[in-house]
C-alpha atoms as an extended CHARMM CRD file, in Angstrom:
* protein
*
       292  EXT
         1         1  UNK       CA              0.1960000000        1.9410000000      -12.3940000000  PROA      1               0.0000000000
         2         2  UNK       CA              0.0460000000        2.8710000000       -8.7060000000  PROA      2               0.0000000000
         3         3  UNK       CA             -1.3690000000        0.6880000000       -5.9580000000  PROA      3               0.0000000000
         4         4  UNK       CA             -3.3680000000        2.5340000000       -3.2720000000  PROA      4               0.0000000000
         5         5  UNK       CA             -1.9340000000        2.2770000000        0.2610000000  PROA      5               0.0000000000
         6         6  UNK       CA              1.2780000000        0.6400000000       -0.9540000000  PROA      6               0.0000000000
         7         7  UNK       CA              4.6080000000        2.4440000000       -1.5610000000  PROA      7               0.0000000000
         8         8  UNK       CA              5.2760000000        2.1530000000       -5.3030000000  PROA      8               0.0000000000
         9         9  UNK       CA              9.0430000000        1.8090000000       -4.9090000000  PROA      9               0.0000000000
        10        10  UNK       CA              8.6270000000       -1.0570000000       -2.4640000000  PROA      10              0.0000000000
        11        11  UNK       CA              6.1150000000       -2.8020000000       -4.7140000000  PROA      11              0.0000000000
        12        12  UNK       CA              8.4750000000       -2.4710000000       -7.6810000000  PROA      12              0.0000000000
        13        13  UNK       CA             11.3710000000       -3.8530000000       -5.6340000000  PROA      13              0.0000000000
        14        14  UNK       CA              9.4180000000       -6.9800000000       -4.7080000000  PROA      14              0.0000000000
        15        15  UNK       CA              8.1310000000       -7.4040000000       -8.2470000000  PROA      15              0.0000000000
        16        16  UNK       CA             11.6150000000       -7.0700000000       -9.7130000000  PROA      16              0.0000000000
        17        17  UNK       CA             12.9320000000       -9.7660000000       -7.3740000000  PROA      17              0.0000000000
        18        18  UNK       CA             10.1170000000      -12.0890000000       -8.4410000000  PROA      18              0.0000000000
        19        19  UNK       CA             10.7040000000      -11.3680000000      -12.1260000000  PROA      19              0.0000000000
        20        20  UNK       CA             14.4270000000      -11.9090000000      -11.7390000000  PROA      20              0.0000000000
        21        21  UNK       CA             13.9540000000      -15.4480000000      -10.4570000000  PROA      21              0.0000000000
        22        22  UNK       CA             11.4250000000      -16.3250000000      -13.1700000000  PROA      22              0.0000000000
        23        23  UNK       CA             12.3600000000      -14.5400000000      -16.4020000000  PROA      23              0.0000000000
        24        24  UNK       CA             15.9560000000      -13.3750000000      -16.0580000000  PROA      24              0.0000000000
        25        25  UNK       CA             16.9720000000      -16.1100000000      -18.5300000000  PROA      25              0.0000000000
        26        26  UNK       CA             14.1380000000      -15.3260000000      -20.9250000000  PROA      26              0.0000000000
        27        27  UNK       CA             10.9880000000      -17.2380000000      -21.8770000000  PROA      27              0.0000000000
        28        28  UNK       CA             12.3860000000      -19.8630000000      -24.2250000000  PROA      28              0.0000000000
        29        29  UNK       CA              8.9740000000      -21.4050000000      -24.9030000000  PROA      29              0.0000000000
        30        30  UNK       CA              7.3510000000      -18.2090000000      -26.1460000000  PROA      30              0.0000000000
        31        31  UNK       CA             10.4960000000      -17.1980000000      -27.9960000000  PROA      31              0.0000000000
        32        32  UNK       CA             10.5530000000      -20.5370000000      -29.8160000000  PROA      32              0.0000000000
        33        33  UNK       CA              6.8660000000      -20.5790000000      -30.7170000000  PROA      33              0.0000000000
        34        34  UNK       CA              5.2990000000      -17.1310000000      -30.9860000000  PROA      34              0.0000000000
        35        35  UNK       CA              5.7790000000      -14.3350000000      -33.5110000000  PROA      35              0.0000000000
        36        36  UNK       CA              7.1740000000      -11.3280000000      -31.6270000000  PROA      36              0.0000000000
        37        37  UNK       CA              4.6060000000       -9.0570000000      -33.2450000000  PROA      37              0.0000000000
        38        38  UNK       CA              1.5390000000      -11.0990000000      -32.2210000000  PROA      38              0.0000000000
        39        39  UNK       CA             -0.8100000000       -9.0170000000      -30.0660000000  PROA      39              0.0000000000
        40        40  UNK       CA             -3.8170000000       -9.9850000000      -28.0190000000  PROA      40              0.0000000000
        41        41  UNK       CA             -5.7550000000       -9.5700000000      -24.8170000000  PROA      41              0.0000000000
        42        42  UNK       CA             -6.0190000000      -11.7150000000      -21.7100000000  PROA      42              0.0000000000
        43        43  UNK       CA             -8.4570000000      -11.6330000000      -18.7920000000  PROA      43              0.0000000000
        44        44  UNK       CA             -8.0430000000      -12.3560000000      -15.1010000000  PROA      44              0.0000000000
        45        45  UNK       CA            -10.7460000000      -14.9840000000      -14.6150000000  PROA      45              0.0000000000
        46        46  UNK       CA            -12.0040000000      -15.6000000000      -11.0840000000  PROA      46              0.0000000000
        47        47  UNK       CA            -12.7330000000      -19.2710000000      -10.4190000000  PROA      47              0.0000000000
        48        48  UNK       CA            -13.5220000000      -19.1870000000       -6.7150000000  PROA      48              0.0000000000
        49        49  UNK       CA            -15.5700000000      -17.1080000000       -4.3060000000  PROA      49              0.0000000000
        50        50  UNK       CA            -13.5320000000      -14.7480000000       -2.1390000000  PROA      50              0.0000000000
        51        51  UNK       CA            -12.2420000000      -11.1900000000       -1.7880000000  PROA      51              0.0000000000
        52        52  UNK       CA             -9.9470000000       -9.6220000000       -4.3700000000  PROA      52              0.0000000000
        53        53  UNK       CA             -6.5840000000       -8.1840000000       -3.3670000000  PROA      53              0.0000000000
        54        54  UNK       CA             -3.4970000000       -7.3790000000       -5.4100000000  PROA      54              0.0000000000
        55        55  UNK       CA             -5.0160000000       -6.5300000000       -8.7800000000  PROA      55              0.0000000000
        56        56  UNK       CA             -2.9280000000       -3.3580000000       -8.9350000000  PROA      56              0.0000000000
        57        57  UNK       CA              0.2070000000       -5.3040000000       -8.0530000000  PROA      57              0.0000000000
        58        58  UNK       CA             -0.6360000000       -7.8710000000      -10.7210000000  PROA      58              0.0000000000
        59        59  UNK       CA             -1.0530000000       -5.1290000000      -13.2900000000  PROA      59              0.0000000000
        60        60  UNK       CA              2.2030000000       -3.5450000000      -12.2490000000  PROA      60              0.0000000000
        61        61  UNK       CA              4.0310000000       -6.8000000000      -13.0040000000  PROA      61              0.0000000000
        62        62  UNK       CA              2.9720000000       -6.5560000000      -16.6560000000  PROA      62              0.0000000000
        63        63  UNK       CA              4.1250000000       -2.9650000000      -16.8760000000  PROA      63              0.0000000000
        64        64  UNK       CA              7.5220000000       -3.8550000000      -15.4120000000  PROA      64              0.0000000000
        65        65  UNK       CA              7.8990000000       -6.4910000000      -18.1380000000  PROA      65              0.0000000000
        66        66  UNK       CA              6.5840000000       -4.2900000000      -20.9440000000  PROA      66              0.0000000000
        67        67  UNK       CA              5.4660000000       -0.6800000000      -20.3530000000  PROA      67              0.0000000000
        68        68  UNK       CA              3.4810000000       -0.7470000000      -23.6120000000  PROA      68              0.0000000000
        69        69  UNK       CA              0.9900000000       -3.2700000000      -22.2200000000  PROA      69              0.0000000000
        70        70  UNK       CA             -2.4250000000       -1.7940000000      -21.4330000000  PROA      70              0.0000000000
        71        71  UNK       CA             -4.0010000000       -2.7800000000      -18.1120000000  PROA      71              0.0000000000
        72        72  UNK       CA             -7.6950000000       -2.3270000000      -17.3280000000  PROA      72              0.0000000000
        73        73  UNK       CA             -8.7990000000       -3.0030000000      -13.7530000000  PROA      73              0.0000000000
        74        74  UNK       CA            -12.4640000000       -3.9750000000      -13.6830000000  PROA      74              0.0000000000
        75        75  UNK       CA            -12.8330000000       -4.9590000000      -10.0060000000  PROA      75              0.0000000000
        76        76  UNK       CA            -11.1500000000       -3.0660000000       -7.1820000000  PROA      76              0.0000000000
        77        77  UNK       CA             -9.2700000000       -4.6000000000       -4.2690000000  PROA      77              0.0000000000
        78        78  UNK       CA            -11.4510000000       -5.3430000000       -1.2660000000  PROA      78              0.0000000000
        79        79  UNK       CA            -14.4230000000       -6.3440000000       -3.4260000000  PROA      79              0.0000000000
        80        80  UNK       CA            -16.1630000000       -9.7310000000       -2.9680000000  PROA      80              0.0000000000
        81        81  UNK       CA            -15.7080000000      -11.8580000000       -6.1050000000  PROA      81              0.0000000000
        82        82  UNK       CA            -17.4210000000      -14.9130000000       -7.5470000000  PROA      82              0.0000000000
        83        83  UNK       CA            -16.5970000000      -17.5880000000      -10.1180000000  PROA      83              0.0000000000
        84        84  UNK       CA            -16.8450000000      -16.1550000000      -13.6240000000  PROA      84              0.0000000000
        85        85  UNK       CA            -15.9610000000      -12.5880000000      -12.6540000000  PROA      85              0.0000000000
        86        86  UNK       CA            -13.3460000000      -10.8020000000      -14.7510000000  PROA      86              0.0000000000
        87        87  UNK       CA            -11.1060000000       -8.8080000000      -12.4320000000  PROA      87              0.0000000000
        88        88  UNK       CA             -9.1840000000       -7.0660000000      -15.1810000000  PROA      88              0.0000000000
        89        89  UNK       CA             -7.6000000000       -7.3500000000      -18.5970000000  PROA      89              0.0000000000
        90        90  UNK       CA             -4.1700000000       -6.8780000000      -20.1370000000  PROA      90              0.0000000000
        91        91  UNK       CA             -3.5980000000       -6.1470000000      -23.8140000000  PROA      91              0.0000000000
        92        92  UNK       CA             -0.5110000000       -5.9490000000      -26.0130000000  PROA      92              0.0000000000
        93        93  UNK       CA              2.2620000000       -8.2400000000      -27.1930000000  PROA      93              0.0000000000
        94        94  UNK       CA              1.3960000000      -11.8520000000      -26.3870000000  PROA      94              0.0000000000
        95        95  UNK       CA              5.0260000000      -12.7300000000      -25.6500000000  PROA      95              0.0000000000
        96        96  UNK       CA              5.1140000000      -10.0060000000      -22.9990000000  PROA      96              0.0000000000
        97        97  UNK       CA              1.7950000000      -11.1170000000      -21.5110000000  PROA      97              0.0000000000
        98        98  UNK       CA              2.9900000000      -14.7140000000      -21.1820000000  PROA      98              0.0000000000
        99        99  UNK       CA              6.3370000000      -13.6590000000      -19.7520000000  PROA      99              0.0000000000
       100       100  UNK       CA              4.5990000000      -11.8100000000      -16.8960000000  PROA      100             0.0000000000
       101       101  UNK       CA              1.6780000000      -14.2260000000      -16.4200000000  PROA      101             0.0000000000
       102       102  UNK       CA              2.9820000000      -16.4980000000      -13.6560000000  PROA      102             0.0000000000
       103       103  UNK       CA              4.5370000000      -13.7960000000      -11.4940000000  PROA      103             0.0000000000
       104       104  UNK       CA              1.4380000000      -11.6340000000      -11.8240000000  PROA      104             0.0000000000
       105       105  UNK       CA             -0.8470000000      -14.4960000000      -10.8020000000  PROA      105             0.0000000000
       106       106  UNK       CA              1.4450000000      -15.4760000000       -7.9280000000  PROA      106             0.0000000000
       107       107  UNK       CA              0.8630000000      -12.0800000000       -6.3560000000  PROA      107             0.0000000000
       108       108  UNK       CA             -2.8400000000      -11.8700000000       -7.1730000000  PROA      108             0.0000000000
       109       109  UNK       CA             -3.7570000000      -15.3840000000       -6.0310000000  PROA      109             0.0000000000
       110       110  UNK       CA             -1.8410000000      -15.1750000000       -2.7640000000  PROA      110             0.0000000000
       111       111  UNK       CA             -2.9650000000      -11.7000000000       -1.7710000000  PROA      111             0.0000000000
       112       112  UNK       CA             -6.5660000000      -12.5840000000       -2.6130000000  PROA      112             0.0000000000
       113       113  UNK       CA             -6.1310000000      -15.6780000000       -0.4570000000  PROA      113             0.0000000000
       114       114  UNK       CA             -5.0610000000      -13.5180000000        2.4910000000  PROA      114             0.0000000000
       115       115  UNK       CA             -7.9570000000      -11.1050000000        1.9670000000  PROA      115             0.0000000000
       116       116  UNK       CA            -10.4670000000      -13.9450000000        1.6170000000  PROA      116             0.0000000000
       117       117  UNK       CA             -9.3680000000      -15.7010000000        4.7990000000  PROA      117             0.0000000000
       118       118  UNK       CA             -9.3530000000      -12.4120000000        6.7010000000  PROA      118             0.0000000000
       119       119  UNK       CA            -12.8750000000      -11.6750000000        5.5070000000  PROA      119             0.0000000000
       120       120  UNK       CA            -14.0640000000      -15.0050000000        6.9110000000  PROA      120             0.0000000000
       121       121  UNK       CA            -12.7260000000      -14.1190000000       10.3560000000  PROA      121             0.0000000000
       122       122  UNK       CA            -14.1960000000      -10.6170000000       10.1770000000  PROA      122             0.0000000000
       123       123  UNK       CA            -17.5810000000      -12.0590000000        9.2410000000  PROA      123             0.0000000000
       124       124  UNK       CA            -17.3800000000      -14.5400000000       12.1250000000  PROA      124             0.0000000000
       125       125  UNK       CA            -17.2280000000      -11.7310000000       14.7120000000  PROA      125             0.0000000000
       126       126  UNK       CA            -19.7140000000       -9.4100000000       13.0050000000  PROA      126             0.0000000000
       127       127  UNK       CA            -21.7090000000       -7.3610000000       15.4850000000  PROA      127             0.0000000000
       128       128  UNK       CA            -19.0370000000       -7.5720000000       18.1860000000  PROA      128             0.0000000000
       129       129  UNK       CA            -16.4710000000       -4.8210000000       18.8770000000  PROA      129             0.0000000000
       130       130  UNK       CA            -13.3490000000       -7.0240000000       18.7240000000  PROA      130             0.0000000000
       131       131  UNK       CA            -11.0110000000       -6.2420000000       15.8180000000  PROA      131             0.0000000000
       132       132  UNK       CA             -9.3100000000       -8.9340000000       13.7680000000  PROA      132             0.0000000000
       133       133  UNK       CA             -5.5820000000       -8.1880000000       13.3450000000  PROA      133             0.0000000000
       134       134  UNK       CA             -2.6060000000       -9.8710000000       11.7390000000  PROA      134             0.0000000000
       135       135  UNK       CA              0.8600000000      -10.6230000000       13.1270000000  PROA      135             0.0000000000
       136       136  UNK       CA              4.4660000000      -10.5200000000       11.8850000000  PROA      136             0.0000000000
       137       137  UNK       CA              4.2080000000      -14.1660000000       10.7800000000  PROA      137             0.0000000000
       138       138  UNK       CA              4.4180000000      -13.1410000000        7.1390000000  PROA      138             0.0000000000
       139       139  UNK       CA              6.1710000000      -14.4640000000        4.0430000000  PROA      139             0.0000000000
       140       140  UNK       CA              9.7120000000      -13.0080000000        4.0860000000  PROA      140             0.0000000000
       141       141  UNK       CA              9.8520000000      -10.0030000000        1.7780000000  PROA      141             0.0000000000
       142       142  UNK       CA              6.0760000000       -9.8210000000        1.3180000000  PROA      142             0.0000000000
       143       143  UNK       CA              5.0310000000       -8.3090000000        4.6560000000  PROA      143             0.0000000000
       144       144  UNK       CA              3.7580000000       -5.0010000000        3.2660000000  PROA      144             0.0000000000
       145       145  UNK       CA              1.7750000000       -6.7540000000        0.5690000000  PROA      145             0.0000000000
       146       146  UNK       CA              0.2630000000       -9.3680000000        2.8740000000  PROA      146             0.0000000000
       147       147  UNK       CA             -0.6730000000       -6.7860000000        5.4890000000  PROA      147             0.0000000000
       148       148  UNK       CA             -2.2720000000       -4.7120000000        2.7320000000  PROA      148             0.0000000000
       149       149  UNK       CA             -4.3040000000       -7.7800000000        1.7760000000  PROA      149             0.0000000000
       150       150  UNK       CA             -5.4350000000       -8.1670000000        5.3980000000  PROA      150             0.0000000000
       151       151  UNK       CA             -6.8280000000       -4.6330000000        5.2430000000  PROA      151             0.0000000000
       152       152  UNK       CA             -8.5690000000       -5.4310000000        1.9650000000  PROA      152             0.0000000000
       153       153  UNK       CA            -10.2790000000       -8.3150000000        3.7610000000  PROA      153             0.0000000000
       154       154  UNK       CA            -11.6000000000       -5.9820000000        6.4570000000  PROA      154             0.0000000000
       155       155  UNK       CA             -8.9460000000       -6.7460000000        9.0660000000  PROA      155             0.0000000000
       156       156  UNK       CA             -6.3960000000       -4.5020000000       10.7560000000  PROA      156             0.0000000000
       157       157  UNK       CA             -2.6380000000       -4.5110000000       11.0650000000  PROA      157             0.0000000000
       158       158  UNK       CA             -0.6470000000       -5.2290000000       14.2140000000  PROA      158             0.0000000000
       159       159  UNK       CA              3.0340000000       -4.2590000000       14.2200000000  PROA      159             0.0000000000
       160       160  UNK       CA              4.6130000000       -3.9500000000       10.7870000000  PROA      160             0.0000000000
       161       161  UNK       CA              8.1250000000       -4.1450000000       12.2310000000  PROA      161             0.0000000000
       162       162  UNK       CA              9.9360000000       -4.3060000000       15.5690000000  PROA      162             0.0000000000
       163       163  UNK       CA             10.0790000000       -0.5250000000       15.8220000000  PROA      163             0.0000000000
       164       164  UNK       CA              6.3190000000       -0.0380000000       15.8370000000  PROA      164             0.0000000000
       165       165  UNK       CA              5.6810000000       -0.8040000000       19.5040000000  PROA      165             0.0000000000
       166       166  UNK       CA              7.1260000000       -2.4760000000       22.5730000000  PROA      166             0.0000000000
       167       167  UNK       CA              5.7940000000       -6.0220000000       22.7850000000  PROA      167             0.0000000000
       168       168  UNK       CA              7.1570000000       -7.9400000000       25.7740000000  PROA      168             0.0000000000
       169       169  UNK       CA              6.9490000000      -11.6140000000       24.8320000000  PROA      169             0.0000000000
       170       170  UNK       CA              7.6550000000      -14.8080000000       26.7480000000  PROA      170             0.0000000000
       171       171  UNK       CA             11.3590000000      -14.8610000000       25.8900000000  PROA      171             0.0000000000
       172       172  UNK       CA             11.8490000000      -11.2740000000       27.0530000000  PROA      172             0.0000000000
       173       173  UNK       CA             10.1190000000      -12.1580000000       30.3160000000  PROA      173             0.0000000000
       174       174  UNK       CA             12.1330000000      -15.3620000000       30.7800000000  PROA      174             0.0000000000
       175       175  UNK       CA             15.4160000000      -13.5350000000       30.2050000000  PROA      175             0.0000000000
       176       176  UNK       CA             14.6090000000      -10.7510000000       32.6430000000  PROA      176             0.0000000000
       177       177  UNK       CA             13.1000000000      -12.9960000000       35.2960000000  PROA      177             0.0000000000
       178       178  UNK       CA             16.4370000000      -14.8400000000       35.2680000000  PROA      178             0.0000000000
       179       179  UNK       CA             17.9740000000      -11.5630000000       36.4790000000  PROA      179             0.0000000000
       180       180  UNK       CA             15.4710000000      -11.3410000000       39.3360000000  PROA      180             0.0000000000
       181       181  UNK       CA             12.8850000000       -8.9290000000       37.8910000000  PROA      181             0.0000000000
       182       182  UNK       CA              9.1650000000       -9.3980000000       38.4400000000  PROA      182             0.0000000000
       183       183  UNK       CA              6.5960000000       -8.9440000000       35.6820000000  PROA      183             0.0000000000
       184       184  UNK       CA              5.6140000000       -5.6070000000       37.1990000000  PROA      184             0.0000000000
       185       185  UNK       CA              9.2500000000       -4.4540000000       37.1110000000  PROA      185             0.0000000000
       186       186  UNK       CA              9.7110000000       -5.6700000000       33.5420000000  PROA      186             0.0000000000
       187       187  UNK       CA              6.7080000000       -3.7010000000       32.2950000000  PROA      187             0.0000000000
       188       188  UNK       CA              7.7160000000       -0.6560000000       34.3100000000  PROA      188             0.0000000000
       189       189  UNK       CA             11.2130000000       -0.7350000000       32.7900000000  PROA      189             0.0000000000
       190       190  UNK       CA              9.7530000000       -0.8730000000       29.2910000000  PROA      190             0.0000000000
       191       191  UNK       CA              7.3830000000        1.9670000000       30.1190000000  PROA      191             0.0000000000
       192       192  UNK       CA             10.2850000000        4.0840000000       31.3900000000  PROA      192             0.0000000000
       193       193  UNK       CA             12.6750000000        3.3690000000       28.5170000000  PROA      193             0.0000000000
       194       194  UNK       CA             10.3210000000        3.2360000000       25.5300000000  PROA      194             0.0000000000
       195       195  UNK       CA             10.6560000000        6.1020000000       23.0300000000  PROA      195             0.0000000000
       196       196  UNK       CA              8.0010000000        8.8340000000       23.3160000000  PROA      196             0.0000000000
       197       197  UNK       CA              4.7030000000        7.8690000000       21.7320000000  PROA      197             0.0000000000
       198       198  UNK       CA              5.5110000000        4.1430000000       21.6410000000  PROA      198             0.0000000000
       199       199  UNK       CA              2.9200000000        1.8820000000       23.2210000000  PROA      199             0.0000000000
       200       200  UNK       CA              3.8470000000       -0.9340000000       25.5860000000  PROA      200             0.0000000000
       201       201  UNK       CA              2.2280000000       -4.3520000000       25.3420000000  PROA      201             0.0000000000
       202       202  UNK       CA              2.9830000000       -7.3780000000       27.4940000000  PROA      202             0.0000000000
       203       203  UNK       CA              2.1070000000      -11.0340000000       27.0670000000  PROA      203             0.0000000000
       204       204  UNK       CA              0.5790000000      -12.8930000000       29.9920000000  PROA      204             0.0000000000
       205       205  UNK       CA             -0.4060000000      -16.5320000000       30.3030000000  PROA      205             0.0000000000
       206       206  UNK       CA             -2.3430000000      -16.4690000000       33.5970000000  PROA      206             0.0000000000
       207       207  UNK       CA             -5.1940000000      -14.1890000000       34.7080000000  PROA      207             0.0000000000
       208       208  UNK       CA             -3.3110000000      -13.4250000000       37.9320000000  PROA      208             0.0000000000
       209       209  UNK       CA             -0.6590000000      -11.5620000000       35.9230000000  PROA      209             0.0000000000
       210       210  UNK       CA             -3.1490000000       -9.0430000000       34.5320000000  PROA      210             0.0000000000
       211       211  UNK       CA             -3.1660000000       -6.8520000000       37.6460000000  PROA      211             0.0000000000
       212       212  UNK       CA              0.6360000000       -6.6140000000       37.6780000000  PROA      212             0.0000000000
       213       213  UNK       CA              0.7350000000       -5.6380000000       34.0120000000  PROA      213             0.0000000000
       214       214  UNK       CA             -2.0000000000       -3.0810000000       34.4560000000  PROA      214             0.0000000000
       215       215  UNK       CA             -0.4840000000       -1.4250000000       37.5200000000  PROA      215             0.0000000000
       216       216  UNK       CA              2.9090000000       -1.2270000000       35.8010000000  PROA      216             0.0000000000
       217       217  UNK       CA              1.3990000000        0.8670000000       33.0090000000  PROA      217             0.0000000000
       218       218  UNK       CA              0.9190000000       -1.5250000000       30.0850000000  PROA      218             0.0000000000
       219       219  UNK       CA             -1.1560000000       -0.0320000000       27.2860000000  PROA      219             0.0000000000
       220       220  UNK       CA             -2.1440000000       -3.4590000000       25.9440000000  PROA      220             0.0000000000
       221       221  UNK       CA             -2.1790000000       -6.8680000000       27.5960000000  PROA      221             0.0000000000
       222       222  UNK       CA             -1.9010000000       -9.9190000000       25.3760000000  PROA      222             0.0000000000
       223       223  UNK       CA             -3.7370000000      -13.0070000000       26.6200000000  PROA      223             0.0000000000
       224       224  UNK       CA             -1.6090000000      -15.8220000000       25.2660000000  PROA      224             0.0000000000
       225       225  UNK       CA             -3.3920000000      -19.1330000000       24.6310000000  PROA      225             0.0000000000
       226       226  UNK       CA             -5.9840000000      -18.5060000000       27.3420000000  PROA      226             0.0000000000
       227       227  UNK       CA             -9.3540000000      -20.1980000000       27.3580000000  PROA      227             0.0000000000
       228       228  UNK       CA            -12.5660000000      -18.1360000000       27.2250000000  PROA      228             0.0000000000
       229       229  UNK       CA            -13.1830000000      -18.4120000000       30.9780000000  PROA      229             0.0000000000
       230       230  UNK       CA             -9.7400000000      -16.9990000000       31.8030000000  PROA      230             0.0000000000
       231       231  UNK       CA            -10.2000000000      -14.2640000000       29.1910000000  PROA      231             0.0000000000
       232       232  UNK       CA            -13.4670000000      -13.1930000000       30.7890000000  PROA      232             0.0000000000
       233       233  UNK       CA            -11.7490000000      -13.0510000000       34.1650000000  PROA      233             0.0000000000
       234       234  UNK       CA             -9.0520000000      -10.7410000000       32.7690000000  PROA      234             0.0000000000
       235       235  UNK       CA            -11.6620000000       -8.5630000000       31.0700000000  PROA      235             0.0000000000
       236       236  UNK       CA            -13.3720000000       -8.1130000000       34.4370000000  PROA      236             0.0000000000
       237       237  UNK       CA            -10.0910000000       -7.3770000000       36.2230000000  PROA      237             0.0000000000
       238       238  UNK       CA             -8.8560000000       -4.8220000000       33.7010000000  PROA      238             0.0000000000
       239       239  UNK       CA            -12.2710000000       -3.1920000000       33.3390000000  PROA      239             0.0000000000
       240       240  UNK       CA            -11.3590000000       -1.0940000000       30.3130000000  PROA      240             0.0000000000
       241       241  UNK       CA             -8.1410000000        0.3500000000       31.7720000000  PROA      241             0.0000000000
       242       242  UNK       CA             -5.9930000000       -1.2540000000       29.0460000000  PROA      242             0.0000000000
       243       243  UNK       CA             -6.5780000000       -2.8520000000       25.6800000000  PROA      243             0.0000000000
       244       244  UNK       CA             -6.8440000000       -6.6310000000       25.7270000000  PROA      244             0.0000000000
       245       245  UNK       CA             -5.5610000000       -8.8050000000       22.9000000000  PROA      245             0.0000000000
       246       246  UNK       CA             -6.3790000000      -12.4840000000       22.5430000000  PROA      246             0.0000000000
       247       247  UNK       CA             -3.7060000000      -14.5030000000       20.7650000000  PROA      247             0.0000000000
       248       248  UNK       CA             -2.8850000000      -18.1440000000       20.1520000000  PROA      248             0.0000000000
       249       249  UNK       CA             -5.1030000000      -21.0180000000       19.1310000000  PROA      249             0.0000000000
       250       250  UNK       CA             -7.6680000000      -18.8150000000       17.3760000000  PROA      250             0.0000000000
       251       251  UNK       CA             -9.6060000000      -20.5670000000       14.5970000000  PROA      251             0.0000000000
       252       252  UNK       CA            -12.7490000000      -19.8800000000       12.6040000000  PROA      252             0.0000000000
       253       253  UNK       CA            -14.4950000000      -22.3790000000       14.8690000000  PROA      253             0.0000000000
       254       254  UNK       CA            -13.7630000000      -20.4800000000       18.1000000000  PROA      254             0.0000000000
       255       255  UNK       CA            -13.1070000000      -16.8650000000       17.1010000000  PROA      255             0.0000000000
       256       256  UNK       CA            -16.6310000000      -15.6910000000       17.8840000000  PROA      256             0.0000000000
       257       257  UNK       CA            -16.5320000000      -17.2700000000       21.3430000000  PROA      257             0.0000000000
       258       258  UNK       CA            -13.2500000000      -15.4290000000       21.9390000000  PROA      258             0.0000000000
       259       259  UNK       CA            -14.7570000000      -12.1370000000       20.7610000000  PROA      259             0.0000000000
       260       260  UNK       CA            -17.7420000000      -12.6200000000       23.0900000000  PROA      260             0.0000000000
       261       261  UNK       CA            -15.4050000000      -12.5610000000       26.1260000000  PROA      261             0.0000000000
       262       262  UNK       CA            -15.0200000000       -8.8060000000       25.6510000000  PROA      262             0.0000000000
       263       263  UNK       CA            -11.4290000000       -8.6060000000       24.3930000000  PROA      263             0.0000000000
       264       264  UNK       CA            -10.6160000000       -5.6620000000       22.1320000000  PROA      264             0.0000000000
       265       265  UNK       CA             -8.2560000000       -7.3200000000       19.6460000000  PROA      265             0.0000000000
       266       266  UNK       CA             -7.9060000000      -10.8330000000       18.2630000000  PROA      266             0.0000000000
       267       267  UNK       CA             -4.5670000000      -11.4880000000       16.5650000000  PROA      267             0.0000000000
       268       268  UNK       CA             -4.3430000000      -14.3740000000       14.1200000000  PROA      268             0.0000000000
       269       269  UNK       CA             -1.0640000000      -15.4790000000       12.5810000000  PROA      269             0.0000000000
       270       270  UNK       CA             -2.8930000000      -17.7980000000       10.1910000000  PROA      270             0.0000000000
       271       271  UNK       CA             -4.0790000000      -14.8190000000        8.1450000000  PROA      271             0.0000000000
       272       272  UNK       CA             -0.6150000000      -14.5240000000        6.6240000000  PROA      272             0.0000000000
       273       273  UNK       CA              1.0320000000      -17.8840000000        7.2650000000  PROA      273             0.0000000000
       274       274  UNK       CA             -1.7220000000      -20.4140000000        6.5830000000  PROA      274             0.0000000000
       275       275  UNK       CA             -3.8860000000      -18.8790000000        3.8860000000  PROA      275             0.0000000000
       276       276  UNK       CA             -4.6820000000      -20.7270000000        0.6640000000  PROA      276             0.0000000000
       277       277  UNK       CA             -4.1410000000      -18.9880000000       -2.6700000000  PROA      277             0.0000000000
       278       278  UNK       CA             -7.4150000000      -18.1110000000       -4.3860000000  PROA      278             0.0000000000
       279       279  UNK       CA             -8.0570000000      -19.7620000000       -7.7540000000  PROA      279             0.0000000000
       280       280  UNK       CA             -7.6540000000      -17.0580000000      -10.4190000000  PROA      280             0.0000000000
       281       281  UNK       CA             -6.3090000000      -17.6600000000      -13.9180000000  PROA      281             0.0000000000
       282       282  UNK       CA             -5.2010000000      -15.5540000000      -16.8770000000  PROA      282             0.0000000000
       283       283  UNK       CA             -7.0130000000      -16.5160000000      -20.0720000000  PROA      283             0.0000000000
       284       284  UNK       CA             -5.9760000000      -15.3610000000      -23.5450000000  PROA      284             0.0000000000
       285       285  UNK       CA             -8.8960000000      -14.2650000000      -25.7080000000  PROA      285             0.0000000000
       286       286  UNK       CA             -8.0060000000      -15.8810000000      -29.0290000000  PROA      286             0.0000000000
       287       287  UNK       CA            -10.4450000000      -13.8090000000      -31.1740000000  PROA      287             0.0000000000
       288       288  UNK       CA             -8.5490000000      -10.6850000000      -30.0450000000  PROA      288             0.0000000000
       289       289  UNK       CA             -5.1540000000      -11.8900000000      -31.3110000000  PROA      289             0.0000000000
       290       290  UNK       CA             -3.6000000000      -10.4000000000      -34.4310000000  PROA      290             0.0000000000
       291       291  UNK       CA             -0.2230000000       -9.6160000000      -35.9500000000  PROA      291             0.0000000000
       292       292  UNK       CA              0.9130000000       -6.0400000000      -35.4390000000  PROA      292             0.0000000000
């Protein structure tokens, strides 16, 4: 089973790590209780409103445990879901289904949680041009999957790794200012030394720094923990000559006010570090069970 927009080898690597920590010593409960030739079907039951993400990954877990299991996906990733919906089914040996159950749900619940939270932020800025993007504040080892879930929720991805773009943060600036460089010189150095095709972004904390960053050739200027009034001032100063990204302190309560300042991008670390797993369970359908 392939997962759209996700490299299959990378998905399998992450799944295998998760399976190794959970079932490498076997499932002693199922082995002690269940006939090995008992077959059945189980359904992914949605118990909470949200946006689905990771159903393909969840299905892939079952196939890694037992390739003979049959997976039917009934709801596609990126689709709004409601309590009572059946996102998919898995059929085959019950011992195999139960061995894969927890790992499969761990992926599905968490990725759906990311997508659902992202969708709330996207809805909050509906009608405004600002794009909701994630950050690199992801669960170690799950970055590709969590960023995929952000896309399923209607958001966009910032850098996937450190090689994607130059992003001059506060610690870079502090280190270079200690050597006597100004912000303008720091940005200019990055612009000169960056590989071809790589964009240059710089973080600023005061509106007065926007002109320096702009004149030094920054493609994007990050407004770090600025209030709406300061953001509007920077928007006026830059006047469309560079992309503007708002970052820091963004919540569902204030994200629309931030978007109304005219910034182009709103980056939110909470999408991948503070989401809550969506309530989805796997339910065995007892009438479907039989001995092979």
